[in-house]
C-alpha positions as CSV (number, residue, x, y, z in Angstrom):
1,X,9.5,-2.4,-7.5
2,X,8.5,-3.4,-11.2
3,X,11.5,-3.5,-14.1
4,X,12.2,-0.4,-14.9
5,X,11.4,2.2,-16.5
6,X,7.7,2.5,-15.0
7,X,5.4,4.8,-13.2
8,X,5.3,4.3,-9.9
9,X,1.3,3.9,-9.1
10,X,-0.5,5.2,-5.6
11,X,-1.4,1.7,-5.1
12,X,2.2,0.6,-4.7
13,X,2.8,3.5,-2.6
14,X,-0.3,2.8,0.0
15,X,1.1,-1.3,-0.2
16,X,4.4,-0.3,0.8
17,X,3.7,2.8,3.2
18,X,0.2,1.0,4.9
19,X,0.7,-2.7,4.1
20,X,4.5,-3.5,4.8
21,X,5.1,-4.6,1.0
22,X,8.8,-4.7,1.1
23,X,10.2,-2.7,-1.5
24,X,12.2,-4.3,-4.8
25,X,14.9,-2.8,-7.1
26,X,15.2,-4.7,-10.6
27,X,18.3,-5.4,-11.9
28,X,17.9,-3.2,-14.8
29,X,17.4,-0.4,-12.7
30,X,20.3,-0.6,-11.2
31,X,22.0,-0.8,-14.0
32,X,20.7,2.1,-15.3
33,X,22.2,4.1,-12.7
34,X,25.5,3.2,-13.1
35,X,25.7,3.9,-16.8
36,X,24.7,7.2,-15.4
37,X,27.1,7.5,-12.7
38,X,29.7,6.2,-15.2
39,X,28.8,8.7,-17.7
40,X,29.0,11.8,-15.5
41,X,32.0,10.5,-13.9
42,X,33.9,10.6,-17.1
43,X,32.2,13.7,-18.5
44,X,33.3,15.8,-15.8
45,X,36.8,14.9,-16.2
46,X,37.4,18.2,-18.4
47,X,34.2,19.9,-17.7
48,X,32.7,22.9,-15.6
49,X,29.9,20.7,-14.2
50,X,27.7,22.6,-11.4
51,X,27.9,20.6,-8.1
52,X,30.6,18.3,-9.6
53,X,33.4,20.8,-9.6
54,X,32.0,23.6,-8.8
55,X,30.3,25.6,-5.5
56,X,26.3,25.4,-5.0
57,X,24.0,28.5,-4.9
58,X,25.5,31.7,-5.5
59,X,28.7,30.3,-4.9
60,X,28.8,28.4,-8.2
61,X,31.3,30.8,-9.7
62,X,34.0,28.7,-7.5
63,X,35.6,26.0,-9.3
64,X,36.6,23.4,-6.4
65,X,40.0,21.6,-6.9
66,X,39.8,17.7,-7.4
67,X,41.6,16.9,-3.7
68,X,38.2,18.6,-2.3
69,X,35.4,17.4,-4.3
70,X,35.0,14.9,-1.9
71,X,34.8,17.2,1.2
72,X,32.4,19.6,-1.1
73,X,29.8,17.2,-0.9
74,X,30.3,15.9,2.9
75,X,29.9,19.5,3.8
76,X,27.1,20.4,1.7
77,X,25.2,17.6,3.6
78,X,26.1,18.6,7.0
79,X,25.5,22.1,6.5
80,X,21.9,21.9,5.6
81,X,21.1,19.7,8.2
82,X,19.3,22.4,10.0
83,X,15.8,21.8,10.4
84,X,13.5,23.0,13.4
85,X,10.5,22.4,14.2
86,X,8.2,19.0,14.9
87,X,9.6,16.0,13.5
88,X,7.9,13.9,10.7
89,X,5.9,11.1,11.8
90,X,7.6,7.5,10.6
91,X,4.8,7.4,8.0
92,X,5.4,10.4,6.7
93,X,9.6,10.1,6.8
94,X,8.7,6.5,5.0
95,X,6.9,8.5,2.2
96,X,9.8,10.8,1.6
97,X,12.4,8.2,1.4
98,X,9.8,6.4,-1.1
99,X,9.6,9.2,-2.9
100,X,13.5,10.2,-3.5
101,X,14.4,6.6,-4.5
102,X,12.0,6.5,-6.9
103,X,13.2,9.6,-8.7
104,X,17.2,9.0,-8.2
105,X,15.8,5.4,-9.4
106,X,15.5,7.0,-13.1
107,X,18.9,7.1,-13.9
108,X,18.7,11.0,-14.6
109,X,20.4,11.8,-11.6
110,X,24.1,10.5,-12.2
111,X,24.6,8.7,-9.1
112,X,25.7,5.1,-7.9
113,X,23.3,2.8,-7.4
114,X,24.6,1.9,-3.9
115,X,23.0,4.9,-2.4
116,X,19.2,3.6,-3.3
117,X,20.3,0.1,-2.1
118,X,20.8,1.6,1.4
119,X,17.6,3.3,1.1
120,X,16.0,0.5,0.4
121,X,17.6,-1.8,3.3
122,X,16.1,1.1,5.7
123,X,12.6,1.2,4.4
124,X,12.5,-2.6,4.9
125,X,14.1,-2.2,8.2
126,X,11.9,0.6,9.7
127,X,14.9,2.7,10.1
128,X,13.3,6.4,9.5
129,X,15.7,9.5,9.6
130,X,14.8,12.2,11.8
131,X,13.6,14.8,9.8
132,X,12.1,18.0,10.7
133,X,8.6,20.1,9.6
134,X,10.8,23.8,9.1
135,X,13.5,24.2,6.9
136,X,12.4,24.0,3.2
137,X,11.2,26.8,1.1
138,X,10.5,24.6,-1.7
139,X,13.2,26.1,-4.6
140,X,16.1,24.0,-5.3
141,X,13.7,21.4,-3.7
142,X,13.5,20.3,0.4
143,X,17.5,21.0,0.6
144,X,16.7,21.2,4.7
145,X,14.7,18.3,5.2
146,X,16.3,15.9,2.9
147,X,19.7,16.6,3.9
148,X,18.6,14.9,7.2
149,X,17.8,11.9,5.1
150,X,21.4,12.2,3.1
151,X,23.2,12.5,6.8
152,X,21.4,9.0,7.8
153,X,22.7,7.5,4.3
154,X,26.4,8.8,5.4
155,X,26.1,7.3,8.9
156,X,25.6,10.3,10.8
157,X,22.1,12.1,12.2
158,X,19.9,10.2,14.3
159,X,17.0,8.0,13.1
160,X,14.3,6.2,14.8
161,X,14.5,2.7,15.6
162,X,11.8,0.6,16.9
163,X,10.0,3.3,18.3
164,X,13.0,5.2,20.0
165,X,15.0,8.2,18.7
166,X,18.5,7.1,18.3
167,X,21.7,7.6,16.9
168,X,22.3,6.7,13.0
169,X,26.1,5.1,14.4
170,X,24.3,2.3,16.6
171,X,21.5,1.6,14.7
172,X,23.7,0.9,11.8
173,X,26.5,-1.0,13.8
174,X,23.1,-3.1,15.5
175,X,22.0,-3.6,11.8
176,X,25.3,-4.5,10.3
177,X,24.9,-1.4,7.6
178,X,27.5,0.1,5.8
179,X,27.1,3.8,5.3
180,X,27.7,5.0,1.6
181,X,30.8,6.8,0.6
182,X,29.8,9.9,-1.0
183,X,30.9,10.1,-4.6
184,X,30.5,12.5,-7.7
185,X,27.5,14.8,-6.9
186,X,25.4,12.4,-5.1
187,X,25.0,14.6,-1.9
188,X,23.6,17.4,-3.8
189,X,21.5,14.9,-5.8
190,X,20.3,13.4,-2.9
191,X,19.3,17.0,-1.1
192,X,18.4,18.6,-4.4
193,X,14.7,17.7,-4.9
194,X,11.1,17.8,-4.4
195,X,10.6,14.5,-2.4
196,X,9.6,15.7,0.8
197,X,6.5,17.7,-0.2
198,X,5.6,15.1,-2.7
199,X,5.8,12.1,-0.3
200,X,3.9,14.3,2.5
201,X,1.6,15.7,-0.3
202,X,0.7,11.7,-1.3
203,X,-0.3,11.1,2.5
204,X,-2.2,14.3,2.4
205,X,-3.8,12.6,-0.5
206,X,-4.9,9.3,1.2
207,X,-6.3,10.8,4.0
208,X,-7.9,13.3,2.4
209,X,-9.9,10.6,0.0
210,X,-11.0,8.7,3.0
211,X,-12.2,11.9,4.8
212,X,-14.1,13.3,1.3
213,X,-15.8,9.3,1.7
214,X,-16.8,10.1,4.8
215,X,-18.3,13.3,4.5
216,X,-20.3,11.8,1.5
217,X,-21.7,9.1,4.5
218,X,-22.4,11.8,6.8
219,X,-23.8,14.2,3.9
220,X,-26.3,11.1,3.1
221,X,-27.0,9.8,6.6
222,X,-28.2,13.4,7.7
223,X,-30.6,13.7,4.8
224,X,-32.1,10.3,5.5
225,X,-32.5,11.1,9.2
226,X,-34.4,14.0,8.5
227,X,-36.2,12.7,5.6
228,X,-35.3,14.7,2.9
229,X,-36.4,14.8,-0.5
230,X,-33.8,12.6,-3.4
231,X,-34.2,14.6,-6.4
232,X,-31.2,16.3,-5.4
233,X,-28.6,13.6,-5.7
234,X,-30.9,12.1,-8.4
235,X,-28.7,11.2,-11.8
236,X,-30.8,13.3,-13.9
237,X,-30.2,16.5,-11.7
238,X,-26.5,16.3,-11.7
239,X,-25.9,14.8,-15.5
240,X,-27.6,18.3,-16.2
241,X,-24.5,19.5,-15.1
242,X,-20.9,18.4,-16.8
243,X,-18.5,18.2,-13.8
244,X,-17.3,14.5,-13.0
245,X,-16.7,15.2,-9.4
246,X,-20.7,16.3,-9.0
247,X,-22.0,13.1,-10.8
248,X,-19.7,11.0,-8.7
249,X,-20.5,12.1,-5.2
250,X,-24.0,11.9,-6.6
251,X,-24.2,8.6,-7.5
252,X,-22.4,7.6,-4.1
253,X,-25.2,9.6,-2.3
254,X,-27.1,7.2,-4.2
255,X,-25.4,4.1,-3.5
256,X,-25.9,4.8,0.5
257,X,-29.4,5.2,0.1
258,X,-30.6,2.9,-1.7
259,X,-33.5,1.0,0.2
260,X,-34.1,3.6,2.5
261,X,-37.6,4.1,4.1
262,X,-36.7,7.7,5.5
263,X,-35.9,9.5,2.2
264,X,-38.9,11.2,0.5
265,X,-40.0,10.7,-3.3
266,X,-41.3,14.5,-4.1
267,X,-43.7,13.0,-6.8
268,X,-45.3,11.3,-3.8
269,X,-45.9,14.4,-1.7
270,X,-45.8,17.4,-3.9
271,X,-46.3,16.4,-7.3
272,X,-50.3,16.3,-6.7
273,X,-52.9,18.3,-6.5
274,X,-52.3,20.1,-2.9
275,X,-54.6,22.3,-1.3
276,X,-52.5,23.7,1.5
277,X,-52.0,27.5,1.4
278,X,-48.9,27.0,3.7
279,X,-46.4,24.2,3.7
280,X,-45.3,22.4,7.3
281,X,-42.4,20.9,5.9
282,X,-39.6,22.2,3.9
283,X,-40.5,22.5,0.2
284,X,-36.6,22.5,-0.5
285,X,-33.6,21.5,2.2
286,X,-31.5,23.8,3.6
287,X,-28.2,23.9,1.4
288,X,-26.0,22.3,3.5
289,X,-28.0,19.4,2.7
290,X,-29.3,19.9,-0.7
291,X,-26.3,21.1,-2.5
292,X,-23.7,18.2,-1.4
293,X,-22.4,16.9,-4.8
294,X,-22.1,20.9,-5.8
295,X,-20.2,21.2,-2.6
296,X,-18.3,18.0,-2.5
297,X,-18.1,17.5,-6.5
298,X,-15.3,20.0,-6.8
299,X,-13.4,19.1,-4.1
300,X,-13.7,15.4,-5.3
301,X,-12.2,16.8,-8.4
302,X,-9.7,19.0,-6.6
303,X,-8.2,15.7,-4.9
304,X,-7.9,13.7,-7.9
305,X,-6.2,16.1,-9.9
306,X,-3.6,16.6,-7.2
307,X,-2.8,13.3,-7.2
308,X,-2.4,13.0,-11.0
309,X,0.0,15.9,-10.5
310,X,2.0,13.9,-6.9
311,X,2.4,11.0,-9.2
312,X,4.0,13.1,-12.3
313,X,6.3,14.0,-10.0
314,X,7.2,11.7,-8.1
315,X,8.2,9.7,-11.5
316,X,10.2,12.6,-12.4
317,X,14.2,13.3,-12.1
318,X,13.6,16.7,-10.0
319,X,17.0,17.2,-8.9
320,X,19.5,19.8,-11.0
321,X,21.3,19.1,-13.1
322,X,20.0,16.3,-15.4
323,X,22.2,13.6,-16.5
324,X,21.3,11.8,-20.0
325,X,23.4,8.9,-20.6
326,X,21.8,8.1,-23.8
327,X,22.3,11.5,-25.3
328,X,25.9,12.0,-23.4
329,X,25.0,15.3,-22.1
330,X,24.3,17.0,-18.6
331,X,21.3,19.5,-18.8
332,X,21.2,22.6,-16.0
333,X,18.0,24.1,-15.3
334,X,15.4,24.3,-12.6
335,X,13.3,20.7,-12.2
336,X,14.0,20.9,-8.3
337,X,11.3,23.8,-7.7
338,X,8.2,22.8,-6.4
339,X,5.4,24.8,-7.4
340,X,3.6,22.3,-9.1
341,X,3.2,20.4,-5.7
342,X,2.6,23.6,-4.1
343,X,0.0,24.9,-6.0
344,X,-1.9,21.9,-5.6
345,X,-1.1,21.7,-1.9
346,X,-2.8,24.9,-1.2
347,X,-6.2,24.0,-3.8
348,X,-6.3,20.8,-1.5
349,X,-5.9,22.8,1.5
350,X,-8.6,25.1,0.1
351,X,-10.7,22.2,-0.3
352,X,-10.6,20.8,2.6
353,X,-11.5,23.8,4.6
354,X,-14.5,24.0,2.6
355,X,-15.4,20.3,3.3
356,X,-15.2,21.2,6.9
357,X,-17.1,24.1,6.5
358,X,-19.6,21.8,5.0
359,X,-19.7,19.2,8.2
360,X,-19.6,22.4,10.6
361,X,-22.7,23.5,8.8
362,X,-25.0,20.4,8.7
363,X,-23.4,20.0,12.3
364,X,-25.4,23.5,13.2
365,X,-28.8,22.3,11.5
366,X,-28.8,18.8,13.7
367,X,-28.2,20.9,17.0
368,X,-30.5,23.7,16.7
369,X,-33.8,22.6,17.1
370,X,-35.3,25.5,15.1
371,X,-33.9,24.6,12.1
372,X,-34.1,20.7,11.7
373,X,-37.5,21.0,13.9
374,X,-37.5,17.1,14.9
375,X,-34.4,16.9,17.5
376,X,-34.0,18.1,21.0
377,X,-31.5,21.4,21.3
378,X,-28.0,19.9,21.2
379,X,-29.2,16.2,20.4
380,X,-30.0,16.3,24.0
381,X,-31.3,12.6,25.3
382,X,-31.4,14.1,29.1
383,X,-33.5,16.8,30.6
384,X,-33.4,20.1,28.8
385,X,-32.1,22.8,30.8
386,X,-30.4,20.2,33.2
387,X,-28.5,18.6,30.8
388,X,-26.3,19.8,27.5
389,X,-26.0,17.2,25.3
390,X,-23.4,18.1,22.5
391,X,-23.3,21.7,23.1
392,X,-19.7,21.7,24.5
393,X,-18.6,19.4,21.2
394,X,-20.1,22.2,19.2
395,X,-17.9,24.6,20.4
396,X,-14.7,22.3,19.2
397,X,-15.7,21.7,16.1
398,X,-16.4,25.7,15.1
399,X,-13.1,26.2,16.4
400,X,-11.1,24.1,14.4
401,X,-13.4,25.1,11.4
402,X,-12.0,28.6,12.3
403,X,-8.3,27.6,11.9
404,X,-8.7,25.5,9.0
405,X,-9.9,28.9,7.5
406,X,-7.1,31.3,8.6
407,X,-4.4,28.0,7.3
408,X,-6.1,28.2,3.7
409,X,-3.9,31.2,3.3
410,X,-1.9,30.5,0.0
411,X,2.1,29.2,0.5
412,X,2.0,29.2,-3.1
413,X,2.7,33.2,-3.5
414,X,3.8,33.7,-0.3
415,X,7.6,33.8,-2.2
416,X,10.6,34.8,-0.3
417,X,13.8,35.5,-1.9
418,X,16.8,34.0,-0.2
419,X,20.0,32.1,-0.5
420,X,21.6,35.8,-1.9
421,X,19.4,36.2,-4.2
422,X,20.1,33.3,-6.2
423,X,16.9,31.9,-4.8
424,X,14.8,34.9,-5.8
425,X,11.4,33.1,-6.2
426,X,10.5,30.2,-4.3
427,X,7.5,27.6,-4.3
428,X,7.2,26.9,-0.5
429,X,5.6,23.6,-1.3
430,X,6.8,22.0,2.0
431,X,5.1,24.3,3.8
432,X,2.1,24.0,1.8
433,X,2.3,20.0,2.4
434,X,2.4,20.2,5.9
435,X,-0.3,22.8,6.5
436,X,-2.7,21.0,4.5
437,X,-1.9,17.8,6.7
438,X,-3.0,20.0,9.5
439,X,-5.9,21.0,8.1
440,X,-7.0,17.4,7.2
441,X,-5.9,16.2,10.7
442,X,-8.7,19.1,11.9
443,X,-10.9,18.5,9.5
444,X,-11.1,15.1,10.8
445,X,-11.7,16.4,14.3
446,X,-14.5,18.3,13.0
447,X,-16.4,15.5,11.3
448,X,-15.8,13.1,14.4
449,X,-17.8,15.8,16.2
450,X,-20.6,15.3,13.3
451,X,-20.3,11.5,13.4
452,X,-21.3,11.6,17.5
453,X,-24.1,13.6,16.7
454,X,-25.3,11.8,14.0
455,X,-25.0,8.9,15.8
456,X,-27.2,11.0,18.7
457,X,-29.6,11.8,16.4
458,X,-30.1,8.0,15.1
459,X,-30.7,6.8,18.6
460,X,-33.2,9.3,19.3
461,X,-35.6,8.5,16.0
462,X,-35.3,4.5,16.9
463,X,-36.1,4.0,13.5
464,X,-32.8,2.5,12.7
465,X,-34.7,-0.6,10.4
466,X,-35.7,2.0,8.2
467,X,-32.6,3.3,7.3
468,X,-30.4,2.3,3.7
469,X,-28.8,-1.2,4.3
470,X,-25.4,0.4,3.5
471,X,-25.9,3.8,6.2
472,X,-27.1,1.3,8.7
473,X,-24.2,-1.4,8.5
474,X,-21.9,1.6,8.6
475,X,-24.0,3.3,11.4
476,X,-23.9,0.0,13.3
477,X,-20.3,-0.4,13.3
478,X,-20.1,3.1,14.9
479,X,-22.9,2.1,17.3
480,X,-20.3,-0.5,19.1
481,X,-17.8,2.4,20.1
482,X,-20.6,5.3,20.5
483,X,-23.0,5.4,23.1
484,X,-26.1,6.7,23.5
485,X,-25.4,10.3,25.9
486,X,-27.9,10.6,28.1
487,X,-26.1,11.8,31.2
488,X,-23.6,14.7,30.5
489,X,-19.9,13.4,30.7
490,X,-16.7,14.7,29.4
491,X,-16.5,13.7,25.5
492,X,-12.6,14.6,24.7
493,X,-11.8,10.7,25.0
494,X,-14.9,9.4,22.9
495,X,-13.8,12.7,19.9
496,X,-10.3,11.0,20.3
497,X,-11.5,7.7,19.7
498,X,-13.9,8.6,16.9
499,X,-11.3,10.7,14.8
500,X,-8.8,7.3,15.2
501,X,-11.7,5.3,13.6
502,X,-12.5,7.6,11.1
503,X,-8.8,8.2,9.9
504,X,-7.7,4.5,10.0
505,X,-11.0,2.9,8.1
506,X,-13.0,3.4,4.9
507,X,-16.6,4.5,4.4
508,X,-16.9,3.5,1.0
509,X,-15.3,1.1,-1.6
510,X,-13.9,2.8,-4.3
């Protein structure tokens, strides 16, 4: 990591998560943390400081004697390690650890540098705490999930190591690692914050952006395969509306379709003397083809705003209290509250569901010969009536899109008072983030059915040489593993393979 203070960037995040770049911590960062730690240690000697010498939450009215202060922090970690449900994937845990390391490294938490040094070693050695999806309400941050991280740092709990779920104590022994010895408020500092929802949120953005770019490609390709007019993605039309996302989507479409011999120019067909009273060819395409910039544009803007919020959060001190060594003061408040992330995850989930709805409508257009008037029903390359083409796969796409619609109900407004009403309004930020992850994954599945179908449409037309160079290049990559389907066959493995390909490959260079 660069020298402190610095702003952790998304490119750094990607390099560590996906390119196995090792985490490095500058000496200046360690020094700043030690200054904060020593200040709090001295400051709290004769003062009441929440989480240092008091109970927690509704039990903060109880002062804790000096001889019990260390036990207080260990009790907090152990009692809150109570997560349920599915365990987070290794890349998600890595993202969580990275987010927590960054916020603690700011030196606003009053903890020793020993904590982030061990976290660094765990990340670099690919030792990932077992953390569960369920447990956090996003009010005092991700208390339950982060407790599972803290549990590992004190040498307890479980980790994923070399593909296996193991006892932390055994892995630490094998790797010659020493657990931290909790001091001051380190137990509270570790679990009190928004790093789980933020880490998952950053991963959500990574995959959502890739999903969006694939959808722009498939939207461009379907327009090309049906020989749509080019003016609906023109610069002139889209610059008449002042939304950045819309303009950028239209630009991507123009780049993808540049050089196409199938896309029609309106002036060559309709802007001339026309004597017909009935036009066999459509004067304008259906909305799912014609309004792509207007539909995917706000989705792109939503994603970009979410990234801005996520980066602000990961570069913020988000626990309580905040320790200011420079001003020699400790401030109590609510920086742990996850409303910023919860709201953005809800917005991202809503936008992603709309994307899957667009994909599903475009798929329906391809499947319905009465709509497109080009392709056989269900893109069937076999014998009509005897064979079924992509009929069965369409059911899966529709079903999954419907699930997305249900999952898009807001978590941000689903506050439930708890903790003896101390946490009387909460964010549900982590729930929002995990549900968004599910919707993104669902949308890749819907998109994979559309991609397979578009490849079948391309096989049917047999006009690959007329495609734009960029769409043709991407299509040819897809055709390497998506065959022409002439005889009915189980499609689940092909859908799975296609989904994996889309999630792990870009269609557009940003």
